[in-house]
C-alpha positions, 0 to 999 in steps of 0.5 A: 609414291611421291606427293606434289603440290602445284607441281613441286615434289614435296620433300619436307613438311613442318608442323610448327617448328617440328619436321613431320616424319609421315603424313597419314590420310584417314582415321584409325585403323583405315588410315593410310600413309601417303607421304614419308620423309624416309629416304632410300638407302643402299650399300655395295659390297667392296672386293671379293669374298670367298665363302667357306668350303661346303657351306650350306643354306643353314651355315651361310656366310655373313657378307662383310666389306659393305660401302655406302652407295653414292646415290644414298648418302644417308646410309649407315653401315654397322660393323662392315656387315649391315645397313642400319635402318634410320626410320620405321615404315613400310619398305621394299628391300632388294638384294642382289649378288654375283657368285662365280662359277668355274664350270657347270657342275651342279652344287647348291648355292645362294643368298639370304636377305637378313633382317636382324640376322634372321633370313627374310628372303632367299634366292638359291640354285643347284644349277652350276652355271647360274651366277646371278642371284636376286631377292626382295622383301616388302614389309615393315621395318623399324628404326635401328634394325640391321639389314644384311646378306649371307651367301653359301656355296656347297663346293670345295673348289675355290673358283666356285665360292667367290662372291664378287659383287653384291648390293642391297637397296632399301626404298620406302613403299610410299 
């Protein structure tokens, strides 16, 4: 949700000489956030990553090789494996990936969206011809938390195990 004043989008709010991080309306437990200085972040997978032979949902491979997306210049990536949250707040995180398929053989494969290494959302299939995966999480995050992805393909043929593209985007829900 964007907040406008006289038609202009509010990008920054000052309280004296201090920049506000959010504006709440209401009192106590019924207060709702109506504006945040939190900016969206995003990263894309660079290059192809081959998952390990016969990996499973419980042994999914951490995706590495992330680069910040140009549209989100404030994105910070930690150790090539995860996006680091710059602020706390309510967000929607979307994760997408493409895993190559060399045919129509049925085998388990998919992606996990992770926060601090814990799976928070998953998209998976056993349909051999499915190559696109997408999942999302909406809820709270805390500054410093790490957002990442893991993937698996329960197959031995390398042509089935190539993660050729991936993206994670974090947007505030307000």
